[in-house]
BAMARVEX-991236 format. One record per atom (N, C-alpha, C): residue in three letters; x, z, y; atom name; residue number from 1. Coordinates in steps of 0.02 Angstrom, whole numbers, plus 50000, padded with zeros to 5 digits. Atoms other than C-alpha are relative to their C-alpha. Layout:
N
<rec r="Ala" px="X" pz="Z" py="Y" a="CA" k="NUM"/>
...
//
This chain:
90
<rec r="Unk" px="50000" pz="50063" py="49967" a="N" k="1"/>
<rec r="Unk" px="51237" pz="50686" py="49880" a="CA" k="1"/>
<rec r="Unk" px="49948" pz="49959" py="49961" a="C" k="1"/>
<rec r="Unk" px="50040" pz="50047" py="50033" a="N" k="2"/>
<rec r="Unk" px="51098" pz="50566" py="49830" a="CA" k="2"/>
<rec r="Unk" px="50007" pz="49931" py="50038" a="C" k="2"/>
<rec r="Unk" px="49992" pz="50074" py="49976" a="N" k="3"/>
<rec r="Unk" px="51094" pz="50373" py="49836" a="CA" k="3"/>
<rec r="Unk" px="49916" pz="49982" py="49988" a="C" k="3"/>
<rec r="Unk" px="50058" pz="50019" py="50008" a="N" k="4"/>
<rec r="Unk" px="50930" pz="50271" py="49840" a="CA" k="4"/>
<rec r="Unk" px="49975" pz="49993" py="49929" a="C" k="4"/>
<rec r="Unk" px="50014" pz="50002" py="50063" a="N" k="5"/>
<rec r="Unk" px="50943" pz="50233" py="49656" a="CA" k="5"/>
<rec r="Unk" px="49989" pz="50072" py="49967" a="C" k="5"/>
<rec r="Unk" px="50019" pz="49940" py="50032" a="N" k="6"/>
<rec r="Unk" px="50938" pz="50416" py="49611" a="CA" k="6"/>
<rec r="Unk" px="49922" pz="50031" py="50027" a="C" k="6"/>
<rec r="Unk" px="50061" pz="49970" py="49976" a="N" k="7"/>
<rec r="Unk" px="50772" pz="50446" py="49717" a="CA" k="7"/>
<rec r="Unk" px="49944" pz="49937" py="50000" a="C" k="7"/>
<rec r="Unk" px="50061" pz="50051" py="49996" a="N" k="8"/>
<rec r="Unk" px="50681" pz="50276" py="49699" a="CA" k="8"/>
<rec r="Unk" px="49947" pz="50004" py="49956" a="C" k="8"/>
<rec r="Unk" px="50052" pz="50003" py="50053" a="N" k="9"/>
<rec r="Unk" px="50519" pz="50253" py="49615" a="CA" k="9"/>
<rec r="Unk" px="50017" pz="49937" py="49953" a="C" k="9"/>
<rec r="Unk" px="49976" pz="50048" py="50049" a="N" k="10"/>
<rec r="Unk" px="50553" pz="50150" py="49458" a="CA" k="10"/>
<rec r="Unk" px="49933" pz="49962" py="49970" a="C" k="10"/>
<rec r="Unk" px="50048" pz="50034" py="50038" a="N" k="11"/>
<rec r="Unk" px="50447" pz="50024" py="49362" a="CA" k="11"/>
<rec r="Unk" px="50037" pz="49967" py="49947" a="C" k="11"/>
<rec r="Unk" px="49967" pz="50021" py="50056" a="N" k="12"/>
<rec r="Unk" px="50513" pz="49976" py="49185" a="CA" k="12"/>
<rec r="Unk" px="50069" pz="50004" py="50007" a="C" k="12"/>
<rec r="Unk" px="49928" pz="49982" py="49998" a="N" k="13"/>
<rec r="Unk" px="50677" pz="50057" py="49223" a="CA" k="13"/>
<rec r="Unk" px="50035" pz="49982" py="50067" a="C" k="13"/>
<rec r="Unk" px="49964" pz="50033" py="49931" a="N" k="14"/>
<rec r="Unk" px="50721" pz="49962" py="49389" a="CA" k="14"/>
<rec r="Unk" px="49966" pz="50040" py="50062" a="C" k="14"/>
<rec r="Unk" px="50027" pz="49974" py="49940" a="N" k="15"/>
<rec r="Unk" px="50704" pz="50030" py="49565" a="CA" k="15"/>
<rec r="Unk" px="49945" pz="49955" py="50029" a="C" k="15"/>
<rec r="Unk" px="50049" pz="50042" py="49957" a="N" k="16"/>
<rec r="Unk" px="50541" pz="49966" py="49665" a="CA" k="16"/>
<rec r="Unk" px="50043" pz="49970" py="50053" a="C" k="16"/>
<rec r="Unk" px="49964" pz="50028" py="49946" a="N" k="17"/>
<rec r="Unk" px="50605" pz="49836" py="49778" a="CA" k="17"/>
<rec r="Unk" px="49951" pz="49975" py="50054" a="C" k="17"/>
<rec r="Unk" px="50032" pz="50031" py="49938" a="N" k="18"/>
<rec r="Unk" px="50553" pz="49749" py="49945" a="CA" k="18"/>
<rec r="Unk" px="49997" pz="49925" py="49974" a="C" k="18"/>
<rec r="Unk" px="50019" pz="50067" py="50026" a="N" k="19"/>
<rec r="Unk" px="50473" pz="49593" py="49865" a="CA" k="19"/>
<rec r="Unk" px="50002" pz="49949" py="50052" a="C" k="19"/>
<rec r="Unk" px="49999" pz="50053" py="49962" a="N" k="20"/>
<rec r="Unk" px="50464" pz="49499" py="50016" a="CA" k="20"/>
<rec r="Unk" px="50073" pz="49978" py="50028" a="C" k="20"/>
<rec r="Unk" px="49925" pz="50031" py="50005" a="N" k="21"/>
<rec r="Unk" px="50660" pz="49481" py="50017" a="CA" k="21"/>
<rec r="Unk" px="50006" pz="49945" py="49955" a="C" k="21"/>
<rec r="Unk" px="50001" pz="50059" py="50045" a="N" k="22"/>
<rec r="Unk" px="50625" pz="49357" py="49876" a="CA" k="22"/>
<rec r="Unk" px="49994" pz="49936" py="50040" a="C" k="22"/>
<rec r="Unk" px="50009" pz="50063" py="49964" a="N" k="23"/>
<rec r="Unk" px="50582" pz="49236" py="50004" a="CA" k="23"/>
<rec r="Unk" px="50065" pz="49970" py="50030" a="C" k="23"/>
<rec r="Unk" px="49928" pz="50014" py="49964" a="N" k="24"/>
<rec r="Unk" px="50768" pz="49231" py="50075" a="CA" k="24"/>
<rec r="Unk" px="50023" pz="49933" py="49973" a="C" k="24"/>
<rec r="Unk" px="49978" pz="50076" py="50025" a="N" k="25"/>
<rec r="Unk" px="50809" pz="49081" py="49952" a="CA" k="25"/>
<rec r="Unk" px="49962" pz="49944" py="50030" a="C" k="25"/>
<rec r="Unk" px="50038" pz="50058" py="49980" a="N" k="26"/>
<rec r="Unk" px="50678" pz="48975" py="50031" a="CA" k="26"/>
<rec r="Unk" px="50000" pz="50002" py="50085" a="C" k="26"/>
<rec r="Unk" px="50019" pz="50004" py="49923" a="N" k="27"/>
<rec r="Unk" px="50703" pz="49014" py="50224" a="CA" k="27"/>
<rec r="Unk" px="50013" pz="49940" py="50027" a="C" k="27"/>
<rec r="Unk" px="49987" pz="50059" py="49964" a="N" k="28"/>
<rec r="Unk" px="50793" pz="48859" py="50270" a="CA" k="28"/>
<rec r="Unk" px="49936" pz="49954" py="50010" a="C" k="28"/>
<rec r="Unk" px="50057" pz="50056" py="50001" a="N" k="29"/>
<rec r="Unk" px="50643" pz="48753" py="50200" a="CA" k="29"/>
<rec r="Unk" px="49939" pz="50030" py="50033" a="C" k="29"/>
<rec r="Unk" px="50068" pz="49968" py="49962" a="N" k="30"/>
<rec r="Unk" px="50512" pz="48883" py="50272" a="CA" k="30"/>
<rec r="Unk" px="50013" pz="49982" py="50075" a="C" k="30"/>
<rec r="Unk" px="49986" pz="50003" py="49926" a="N" k="31"/>
<rec r="Unk" px="50592" pz="48876" py="50444" a="CA" k="31"/>
<rec r="Unk" px="49992" pz="49931" py="50020" a="C" k="31"/>
<rec r="Unk" px="50003" pz="50074" py="49988" a="N" k="32"/>
<rec r="Unk" px="50607" pz="48684" py="50444" a="CA" k="32"/>
<rec r="Unk" px="49935" pz="49971" py="49997" a="C" k="32"/>
<rec r="Unk" px="50060" pz="50026" py="50011" a="N" k="33"/>
<rec r="Unk" px="50431" pz="48661" py="50392" a="CA" k="33"/>
<rec r="Unk" px="49994" pz="49976" py="49928" a="C" k="33"/>
<rec r="Unk" px="49999" pz="50035" py="50064" a="N" k="34"/>
<rec r="Unk" px="50470" pz="48581" py="50229" a="CA" k="34"/>
<rec r="Unk" px="49961" pz="50038" py="49947" a="C" k="34"/>
<rec r="Unk" px="50043" pz="49968" py="50046" a="N" k="35"/>
<rec r="Unk" px="50390" pz="48720" py="50134" a="CA" k="35"/>
<rec r="Unk" px="49953" pz="50048" py="50024" a="C" k="35"/>
<rec r="Unk" px="50054" pz="49962" py="49967" a="N" k="36"/>
<rec r="Unk" px="50223" pz="48784" py="50201" a="CA" k="36"/>
<rec r="Unk" px="49979" pz="50059" py="49961" a="C" k="36"/>
<rec r="Unk" px="50018" pz="49935" py="50033" a="N" k="37"/>
<rec r="Unk" px="50175" pz="48963" py="50159" a="CA" k="37"/>
<rec r="Unk" px="49930" pz="50015" py="50014" a="C" k="37"/>
<rec r="Unk" px="50075" pz="49977" py="49988" a="N" k="38"/>
<rec r="Unk" px="49991" pz="48999" py="50136" a="CA" k="38"/>
<rec r="Unk" px="49985" pz="50072" py="50007" a="C" k="38"/>
<rec r="Unk" px="50016" pz="49928" py="49983" a="N" k="39"/>
<rec r="Unk" px="49911" pz="49161" py="50209" a="CA" k="39"/>
<rec r="Unk" px="49934" pz="49999" py="49970" a="C" k="39"/>
<rec r="Unk" px="49974" pz="49933" py="50007" a="N" k="40"/>
<rec r="Unk" px="49856" pz="49287" py="50145" a="CA" k="40"/>
<rec r="Unk" px="50049" pz="50004" py="49940" a="C" k="40"/>
<rec r="Unk" px="49957" pz="50004" py="50069" a="N" k="41"/>
<rec r="Unk" px="49935" pz="49239" py="49963" a="CA" k="41"/>
<rec r="Unk" px="50036" pz="49935" py="49995" a="C" k="41"/>
<rec r="Unk" px="49957" pz="50050" py="50010" a="N" k="42"/>
<rec r="Unk" px="50076" pz="49128" py="49925" a="CA" k="42"/>
<rec r="Unk" px="50022" pz="50011" py="49931" a="C" k="42"/>
<rec r="Unk" px="49965" pz="50001" py="50063" a="N" k="43"/>
<rec r="Unk" px="50146" pz="49082" py="49750" a="CA" k="43"/>
<rec r="Unk" px="50068" pz="49976" py="50006" a="C" k="43"/>
<rec r="Unk" px="49932" pz="50024" py="50007" a="N" k="44"/>
<rec r="Unk" px="50337" pz="49060" py="49726" a="CA" k="44"/>
<rec r="Unk" px="49988" pz="49942" py="49952" a="C" k="44"/>
<rec r="Unk" px="50005" pz="50057" py="50048" a="N" k="45"/>
<rec r="Unk" px="50344" pz="48877" py="49659" a="CA" k="45"/>
<rec r="Unk" px="50049" pz="49998" py="49941" a="C" k="45"/>
<rec r="Unk" px="49962" pz="49998" py="50058" a="N" k="46"/>
<rec r="Unk" px="50487" pz="48925" py="49541" a="CA" k="46"/>
<rec r="Unk" px="49980" pz="50045" py="49948" a="C" k="46"/>
<rec r="Unk" px="50016" pz="49947" py="50054" a="N" k="47"/>
<rec r="Unk" px="50419" pz="49085" py="49459" a="CA" k="47"/>
<rec r="Unk" px="49926" pz="50018" py="49997" a="C" k="47"/>
<rec r="Unk" px="50069" pz="49979" py="49984" a="N" k="48"/>
<rec r="Unk" px="50238" pz="49093" py="49522" a="CA" k="48"/>
<rec r="Unk" px="49995" pz="50072" py="50012" a="C" k="48"/>
<rec r="Unk" px="50015" pz="49925" py="49982" a="N" k="49"/>
<rec r="Unk" px="50261" pz="49272" py="49585" a="CA" k="49"/>
<rec r="Unk" px="49956" pz="49993" py="50062" a="C" k="49"/>
<rec r="Unk" px="50037" pz="49987" py="49947" a="N" k="50"/>
<rec r="Unk" px="50127" pz="49318" py="49707" a="CA" k="50"/>
<rec r="Unk" px="50022" pz="50036" py="50057" a="C" k="50"/>
<rec r="Unk" px="49984" pz="49958" py="49934" a="N" k="51"/>
<rec r="Unk" px="50172" pz="49369" py="49887" a="CA" k="51"/>
<rec r="Unk" px="49928" pz="50011" py="50037" a="C" k="51"/>
<rec r="Unk" px="50063" pz="49979" py="49966" a="N" k="52"/>
<rec r="Unk" px="50028" pz="49461" py="49969" a="CA" k="52"/>
<rec r="Unk" px="50025" pz="50026" py="50071" a="C" k="52"/>
<rec r="Unk" px="49976" pz="49989" py="49935" a="N" k="53"/>
<rec r="Unk" px="50069" pz="49446" py="50156" a="CA" k="53"/>
<rec r="Unk" px="49985" pz="50052" py="50039" a="C" k="53"/>
<rec r="Unk" px="50029" pz="49951" py="49955" a="N" k="54"/>
<rec r="Unk" px="49962" pz="49568" py="50240" a="CA" k="54"/>
<rec r="Unk" px="50031" pz="50074" py="49988" a="C" k="54"/>
<rec r="Unk" px="49955" pz="49939" py="50019" a="N" k="55"/>
<rec r="Unk" px="50064" pz="49704" py="50155" a="CA" k="55"/>
<rec r="Unk" px="50067" pz="50008" py="50034" a="C" k="55"/>
<rec r="Unk" px="49923" pz="50006" py="49971" a="N" k="56"/>
<rec r="Unk" px="50226" pz="49650" py="50234" a="CA" k="56"/>
<rec r="Unk" px="50001" pz="49969" py="50061" a="C" k="56"/>
<rec r="Unk" px="49995" pz="50048" py="49945" a="N" k="57"/>
<rec r="Unk" px="50189" pz="49549" py="50384" a="CA" k="57"/>
<rec r="Unk" px="49958" pz="50031" py="50060" a="C" k="57"/>
<rec r="Unk" px="50042" pz="49984" py="49937" a="N" k="58"/>
<rec r="Unk" px="50114" pz="49577" py="50561" a="CA" k="58"/>
<rec r="Unk" px="50014" pz="49947" py="50051" a="C" k="58"/>
<rec r="Unk" px="50004" pz="50047" py="49943" a="N" k="59"/>
<rec r="Unk" px="50079" pz="49467" py="50714" a="CA" k="59"/>
<rec r="Unk" px="49995" pz="49935" py="49970" a="C" k="59"/>
<rec r="Unk" px="49997" pz="50061" py="50030" a="N" k="60"/>
<rec r="Unk" px="50045" pz="49319" py="50602" a="CA" k="60"/>
<rec r="Unk" px="49951" pz="49950" py="50040" a="C" k="60"/>
<rec r="Unk" px="50037" pz="50043" py="49973" a="N" k="61"/>
<rec r="Unk" px="49982" pz="49159" py="50675" a="CA" k="61"/>
<rec r="Unk" px="49999" pz="49945" py="49951" a="C" k="61"/>
<rec r="Unk" px="50000" pz="50060" py="50061" a="N" k="62"/>
<rec r="Unk" px="49915" pz="49017" py="50556" a="CA" k="62"/>
<rec r="Unk" px="49979" pz="49939" py="50051" a="C" k="62"/>
<rec r="Unk" px="50027" pz="50059" py="49989" a="N" k="63"/>
<rec r="Unk" px="49889" pz="48840" py="50564" a="CA" k="63"/>
<rec r="Unk" px="49925" pz="49993" py="49981" a="C" k="63"/>
<rec r="Unk" px="50066" pz="50013" py="50012" a="N" k="64"/>
<rec r="Unk" px="49720" pz="48756" py="50542" a="CA" k="64"/>
<rec r="Unk" px="49986" pz="50000" py="49927" a="C" k="64"/>
<rec r="Unk" px="50013" pz="49990" py="50086" a="N" k="65"/>
<rec r="Unk" px="49745" pz="48757" py="50350" a="CA" k="65"/>
<rec r="Unk" px="50034" pz="50055" py="49977" a="C" k="65"/>
<rec r="Unk" px="49975" pz="49932" py="50022" a="N" k="66"/>
<rec r="Unk" px="49799" pz="48936" py="50339" a="CA" k="66"/>
<rec r="Unk" px="50067" pz="50000" py="49974" a="C" k="66"/>
<rec r="Unk" px="49945" pz="49996" py="50009" a="N" k="67"/>
<rec r="Unk" px="49974" pz="48910" py="50327" a="CA" k="67"/>
<rec r="Unk" px="50034" pz="50044" py="50057" a="C" k="67"/>
<rec r="Unk" px="49966" pz="49960" py="49938" a="N" k="68"/>
<rec r="Unk" px="50097" pz="49033" py="50429" a="CA" k="68"/>
<rec r="Unk" px="50037" pz="49950" py="50039" a="C" k="68"/>
<rec r="Unk" px="49969" pz="50046" py="49949" a="N" k="69"/>
<rec r="Unk" px="50147" pz="48949" py="50587" a="CA" k="69"/>
<rec r="Unk" px="50058" pz="50043" py="50021" a="C" k="69"/>
<rec r="Unk" px="49956" pz="49947" py="49969" a="N" k="70"/>
<rec r="Unk" px="50239" pz="49113" py="50654" a="CA" k="70"/>
<rec r="Unk" px="49969" pz="50067" py="49983" a="C" k="70"/>
<rec r="Unk" px="50012" pz="49930" py="50013" a="N" k="71"/>
<rec r="Unk" px="50251" pz="49290" py="50613" a="CA" k="71"/>
<rec r="Unk" px="50047" pz="50039" py="50043" a="C" k="71"/>
<rec r="Unk" px="49956" pz="49965" py="49961" a="N" k="72"/>
<rec r="Unk" px="50330" pz="49428" py="50723" a="CA" k="72"/>
<rec r="Unk" px="50017" pz="50062" py="49969" a="C" k="72"/>
<rec r="Unk" px="49991" pz="49929" py="50030" a="N" k="73"/>
<rec r="Unk" px="50340" pz="49584" py="50602" a="CA" k="73"/>
<rec r="Unk" px="50007" pz="49981" py="49922" a="C" k="73"/>
<rec r="Unk" px="49990" pz="49994" py="50073" a="N" k="74"/>
<rec r="Unk" px="50406" pz="49601" py="50425" a="CA" k="74"/>
<rec r="Unk" px="50014" pz="50077" py="49988" a="C" k="74"/>
<rec r="Unk" px="49991" pz="49938" py="50010" a="N" k="75"/>
<rec r="Unk" px="50398" pz="49772" py="50358" a="CA" k="75"/>
<rec r="Unk" px="50045" pz="50001" py="49929" a="C" k="75"/>
<rec r="Unk" px="49966" pz="49978" py="50074" a="N" k="76"/>
<rec r="Unk" px="50518" pz="49842" py="50211" a="CA" k="76"/>
<rec r="Unk" px="49979" pz="50069" py="49986" a="C" k="76"/>
<rec r="Unk" px="50023" pz="49936" py="50026" a="N" k="77"/>
<rec r="Unk" px="50456" pz="49976" py="50115" a="CA" k="77"/>
<rec r="Unk" px="50035" pz="50024" py="49954" a="C" k="77"/>
<rec r="Unk" px="49970" pz="49970" py="50048" a="N" k="78"/>
<rec r="Unk" px="50546" pz="50097" py="50015" a="CA" k="78"/>
<rec r="Unk" px="49963" pz="50061" py="49966" a="C" k="78"/>
<rec r="Unk" px="50043" pz="49951" py="50039" a="N" k="79"/>
<rec r="Unk" px="50453" pz="50196" py="49881" a="CA" k="79"/>
<rec r="Unk" px="50045" pz="50050" py="49965" a="C" k="79"/>
<rec r="Unk" px="49971" pz="49942" py="50040" a="N" k="80"/>
<rec r="Unk" px="50521" pz="50359" py="49812" a="CA" k="80"/>
<rec r="Unk" px="49964" pz="50032" py="49957" a="C" k="80"/>
<rec r="Unk" px="50025" pz="49973" py="50058" a="N" k="81"/>
<rec r="Unk" px="50495" pz="50455" py="49663" a="CA" k="81"/>
<rec r="Unk" px="49946" pz="50058" py="50028" a="C" k="81"/>
<rec r="Unk" px="50045" pz="49944" py="49978" a="N" k="82"/>
<rec r="Unk" px="50347" pz="50581" py="49677" a="CA" k="82"/>
<rec r="Unk" px="49986" pz="50052" py="49946" a="C" k="82"/>
<rec r="Unk" px="50010" pz="49945" py="50055" a="N" k="83"/>
<rec r="Unk" px="50362" pz="50680" py="49518" a="CA" k="83"/>
<rec r="Unk" px="50052" pz="50051" py="50005" a="C" k="83"/>
<rec r="Unk" px="49947" pz="49952" py="50008" a="N" k="84"/>
<rec r="Unk" px="50457" pz="50842" py="49486" a="CA" k="84"/>
<rec r="Unk" px="50000" pz="50007" py="49931" a="C" k="84"/>
<rec r="Unk" px="49982" pz="49986" py="50068" a="N" k="85"/>
<rec r="Unk" px="50528" pz="50901" py="49323" a="CA" k="85"/>
<rec r="Unk" px="49939" pz="50045" py="49973" a="C" k="85"/>
<rec r="Unk" px="50059" pz="49964" py="50020" a="N" k="86"/>
<rec r="Unk" px="50375" pz="51014" py="49312" a="CA" k="86"/>
<rec r="Unk" px="49938" pz="49944" py="49978" a="C" k="86"/>
<rec r="Unk" px="50050" pz="50051" py="50008" a="N" k="87"/>
<rec r="Unk" px="50255" pz="50853" py="49316" a="CA" k="87"/>
<rec r="Unk" px="50014" pz="49968" py="49944" a="C" k="87"/>
<rec r="Unk" px="49977" pz="50047" py="50062" a="N" k="88"/>
<rec r="Unk" px="50350" pz="50765" py="49172" a="CA" k="88"/>
<rec r="Unk" px="49997" pz="50053" py="49939" a="C" k="88"/>
<rec r="Unk" px="50006" pz="49965" py="50067" a="N" k="89"/>
<rec r="Unk" px="50309" pz="50832" py="48995" a="CA" k="89"/>
<rec r="Unk" px="50046" pz="49969" py="49952" a="C" k="89"/>
<rec r="Unk" px="49956" pz="50027" py="50046" a="N" k="90"/>
<rec r="Unk" px="50453" pz="50812" py="48875" a="CA" k="90"/>
<rec r="Unk" px="49975" pz="50001" py="49933" a="C" k="90"/>
//
C-alpha cells in the first residue's frame, strides 16, 4: 500500500504541491473584489510568490485592466516520482 507522500515528486525534501491552493487564505477578499488578481501573473502581497494562472485555470474572463473577473475551471496537478532505483546512482 502506497500513499501520496511515498510516490510524490519532491523538491528540497518536500512533495510538490498544488500551488494554486495558496490563494485560499485570500478567497474572501478576492470574491468580494477587495483584492484584484492580475492575469496572467499575480504576486502574493505577503510572500511575493508568483502565481502563473494559465497553468492552473480555464474559462477566464478579464476586466479592462487585466484582472480576473471570473474563472470557471481550476486544475489540481499531482506530480509523481519518475525515477527508478536504477536511475539513481548511490
